C-alpha positions as CSV (number, residue, x, y, z in Angstrom):
1,M,14.8,-5.8,-41.0
2,S,11.1,-6.8,-39.7
3,E,9.1,-4.9,-37.4
4,R,9.5,-8.3,-35.1
5,Q,13.7,-7.8,-35.2
6,R,13.7,-4.4,-33.7
7,P,16.9,-3.6,-32.3
8,L,17.0,-3.7,-28.1
9,Q,16.5,-0.2,-26.5
10,T,19.4,0.4,-24.1
11,R,18.0,1.9,-21.1
12,T,19.9,5.1,-20.2
13,P,20.9,6.1,-16.1
14,R,18.3,8.9,-16.7
15,S,15.6,6.3,-17.7
16,R,16.1,4.4,-14.8
17,Q,16.2,7.3,-12.5
18,V,12.7,7.9,-14.4
19,D,11.3,4.4,-13.6
20,V,12.2,5.0,-9.9
21,Y,10.5,8.2,-9.7
22,D,7.4,6.8,-11.3
23,T,7.4,3.9,-8.7
24,V,7.3,6.3,-5.8
25,L,4.4,8.4,-7.2
26,R,2.3,4.9,-7.5
27,Q,3.0,4.3,-3.7
28,E,2.1,7.3,-3.2
29,K,-1.3,7.0,-4.4
30,A,-1.8,3.6,-2.4
31,Q,-2.2,4.8,1.1
32,P,-5.0,7.5,0.7
33,E,-7.8,4.9,1.8
34,L,-5.6,4.2,5.0
35,L,-5.3,7.9,6.1
36,A,-8.9,8.3,4.8
37,V,-10.2,5.8,7.5
38,L,-8.3,7.6,10.4
39,E,-9.5,11.3,9.1
40,K,-13.1,10.1,8.8
41,V,-12.9,8.3,12.2
42,G,-10.9,11.3,13.9
43,S,-13.0,14.2,12.4
44,K,-16.2,12.8,13.6
45,I,-14.8,12.0,17.3
46,A,-12.5,15.3,17.6
47,R,-14.9,17.8,18.0
48,G,-15.5,21.0,20.3
49,P,-13.0,22.7,21.9
50,A,-9.8,21.7,22.5
51,P,-10.2,18.0,21.9
52,S,-8.1,15.5,24.0
53,F,-7.4,13.2,21.4
54,N,-6.7,12.9,18.1
55,E,-5.9,10.0,15.2
56,A,-3.1,8.6,17.3
57,H,-5.7,7.9,20.1
58,V,-7.3,6.1,17.2
59,I,-4.4,4.1,16.5
60,K,-3.6,3.0,19.6
61,A,-7.4,1.9,20.4
62,L,-7.1,-0.6,17.1
63,E,-3.5,-1.6,18.4
64,I,-5.0,-2.3,22.4
65,I,-8.0,-4.1,21.0
66,A,-6.0,-6.2,18.0
67,N,-3.4,-7.2,21.0
68,N,-6.2,-8.7,23.5
69,K,-8.4,-9.8,20.8
70,I,-11.5,-8.9,23.1
71,V,-10.9,-6.3,25.7
72,G,-12.9,-4.3,27.9
73,R,-13.8,-0.3,27.5
74,T,-12.1,0.0,30.9
75,T,-9.0,-1.5,29.9
76,I,-9.2,0.4,26.6
77,S,-10.0,3.7,28.9
78,N,-6.5,3.2,31.3
79,K,-4.4,2.1,28.5
80,L,-5.2,5.0,26.5
81,E,-4.8,7.4,29.7
82,L,-8.3,9.1,28.6
83,G,-11.7,9.3,30.3
84,I,-14.3,6.8,30.2
85,G,-16.5,9.2,27.9
86,T,-13.9,10.0,25.5
87,T,-12.7,6.3,24.8
88,R,-16.6,5.3,24.7
89,T,-17.0,8.1,22.1
90,I,-13.8,6.6,20.2
91,L,-15.3,3.0,20.1
92,K,-18.5,4.4,19.0
93,H,-17.6,5.6,16.2
94,L,-14.9,2.6,15.4
95,K,-17.6,0.5,15.7
96,K,-19.9,2.9,13.4
97,E,-17.3,2.5,10.8
98,E,-17.7,-1.2,11.3
99,H,-13.7,-1.7,12.2
100,I,-14.9,-3.2,15.6
101,T,-17.7,-5.6,17.1
102,S,-18.9,-5.1,20.6
103,S,-20.2,-8.2,23.0
104,K,-20.8,-9.0,26.8
105,H,-17.2,-9.6,26.6
106,G,-15.6,-6.6,25.4
107,Y,-14.8,-5.3,21.9
108,A,-13.0,-6.9,19.1
109,L,-11.5,-6.0,15.8
110,S,-13.8,-7.2,12.7
111,E,-12.4,-8.1,9.4
112,Q,-12.4,-4.8,8.0
113,G,-10.7,-3.6,11.2
114,K,-8.3,-6.6,11.1
115,D,-7.3,-5.2,7.3
116,L,-7.1,-1.5,8.6
117,Y,-5.0,-2.6,11.2
118,S,-2.6,-4.9,8.8
119,K,-2.0,-1.6,6.5
120,L,-1.4,0.7,9.5
121,Q,1.9,-2.1,10.7
122,S,2.9,-2.1,7.4
123,K,3.2,1.5,7.1
124,I,4.1,2.4,10.8
125,S,6.5,0.1,13.2
126,D,6.0,-0.5,17.0
127,R,7.4,2.4,19.1
128,I,10.0,1.9,21.2
129,Q,11.6,3.9,24.0
130,V,15.2,5.2,23.6
131,P,17.6,6.7,25.8
132,N,17.8,10.5,25.6
133,N,20.2,11.6,22.7
134,P,21.5,14.4,20.6
135,F,18.1,14.9,18.7
136,A,15.7,15.1,21.9
137,V,13.9,17.5,23.0
138,G,12.4,16.1,26.1
139,P,13.4,14.0,28.9
140,V,11.2,10.7,27.3
141,V,12.2,9.9,24.0
142,V,10.0,7.6,21.6
143,A,11.2,6.1,18.1
144,V,8.9,5.2,15.5
145,L,9.7,4.2,11.9
146,V,7.6,5.2,8.8
147,R,8.1,2.7,6.0
148,D,9.6,3.6,2.8
149,R,9.3,7.8,3.5
150,G,12.6,9.0,3.7
151,H,12.5,10.7,-0.1
152,C,9.6,12.6,1.6
153,V,11.7,14.0,4.6
154,G,12.5,17.9,4.2
155,R,13.9,19.8,7.3
156,G,11.6,17.7,9.7
157,V,9.6,21.0,10.7
158,E,6.3,19.7,9.7
159,Q,6.5,16.5,12.1
160,R,8.2,18.8,14.4
161,N,5.2,21.2,14.6
162,T,2.4,18.7,14.1
163,A,4.1,16.7,17.7
164,I,4.3,20.1,19.3
165,R,0.7,20.6,18.7
166,A,-0.6,16.9,19.8
167,G,1.2,17.7,23.2
168,A,4.8,16.7,23.2
169,S,8.3,18.6,23.4
170,G,8.7,18.4,19.7
171,A,10.0,15.5,17.3
172,S,12.8,15.0,15.1
173,T,13.0,13.1,11.9
174,L,15.9,11.5,10.3
175,V,16.3,9.0,7.4
176,F,17.5,5.2,7.2
177,S,20.1,5.4,4.2
178,N,23.2,2.7,3.2
179,N,22.8,1.4,6.3
180,Q,23.2,4.1,8.7
181,I,20.9,7.1,9.9
182,I,21.3,10.3,8.4
183,L,20.1,13.7,9.0
184,P,18.0,15.6,6.7
185,S,19.9,18.8,8.1
186,K,23.5,19.8,7.7
187,K,23.6,20.5,11.5
188,K,26.3,18.4,13.1
189,H,25.8,16.2,16.3
190,N,27.4,13.7,18.7
191,Q,28.3,10.9,16.2
192,E,28.8,8.7,19.5
193,G,24.9,9.5,20.0
194,I,24.0,9.0,16.4
195,K,26.1,5.5,16.7
196,Q,24.0,4.7,20.1
197,L,20.8,5.1,18.6
198,Q,21.4,3.4,15.5
199,E,22.3,0.3,17.1
200,I,19.3,0.5,19.4
201,V,17.1,1.2,16.4
202,T,18.6,-1.3,14.0
203,A,18.0,-4.2,16.8
204,K,14.4,-3.9,17.8
205,L,12.6,-2.0,14.6
206,D,14.8,-3.5,11.5
207,P,14.9,-0.4,9.4
208,Q,14.9,-0.9,5.9
209,E,16.1,1.5,2.8
210,N,14.2,4.6,2.5
211,D,12.5,4.3,6.0
212,A,12.1,7.7,8.0
213,L,12.8,7.7,11.9
214,I,10.7,10.0,14.0
215,L,11.9,10.6,17.6
216,G,9.1,12.1,19.6
217,S,10.2,13.9,22.4
218,G,7.9,14.5,25.5
219,Q,7.8,14.9,29.5
220,N,6.2,11.4,29.5
221,Q,5.8,8.4,28.0
222,T,2.3,9.4,26.9
223,N,3.0,12.5,25.3
224,A,6.2,11.7,23.5
225,E,4.3,8.5,22.0
226,I,1.2,10.4,21.0
227,G,3.8,13.0,19.3
228,A,5.6,10.5,17.4
229,L,2.5,8.9,16.3
230,M,0.9,12.2,15.0
231,A,4.3,13.1,13.4
232,A,4.5,10.1,11.7
233,L,1.0,10.3,10.5
234,K,2.0,13.7,8.9
235,L,4.8,12.3,7.1
236,L,2.2,9.8,5.4
237,K,0.0,12.5,4.4
238,Q,2.9,14.6,3.1
239,Q,2.5,14.8,-0.9
240,Q,5.6,14.0,-2.6
241,T,6.9,17.7,-3.4
242,G,10.6,17.6,-4.8
243,T,12.2,15.9,-2.2
244,I,13.6,13.2,-4.8
245,N,16.6,14.4,-6.3
246,L,17.0,12.3,-9.6
247,K,20.6,12.7,-9.5
248,K,21.2,11.1,-6.4
249,V,18.8,8.1,-7.2
């Protein structure tokens, strides 16, 4: 048999599992640029004792500008629920990093900012308020999807702690798998509550296989939303550390 007529190699289940693992690792390496930008801007502005803003506020500022095309500082400040001075500082550093431009009419996303915002949208979904449910730890609950990060979800402790540090009451992290919401832990919850939550999330956020669902809880809408966003960012930052079980891939 000549070298050009080598027999076809049969791919074993194990080799297919390794391919999936390698694909996940490549995805892990594809997003540092996005997170580095947010951390760079956040680290520049979040100085001094007990800052009243974080990376979630940077995301919301970009979102407000993107949705309004051109918008004034006062409007951004009101929507962020931050003081004018704090908002000015956020905008100053976003402009310094060339993600926004300013004119007498207000602020707009630069081409670089549009690219950054597009990458954010591909990783983190819109936020929606959902009814109180078995996973809520506060009166107001905001849901957000982190795309294709279900394999990185462990017990959800890191996301919960991050949300609490951001001022939320807490956060719960679930996974969308086989067309249903599942729990990373073995705790039993009210199945009716899960069903109602799944119907709402499926209709409004269109979850896909391996998406992670974060539920930020707070005393008000803002706290719950900021907590959910910070927990989502925490999950994006997490390195894959033994959370993939190749036997189940």
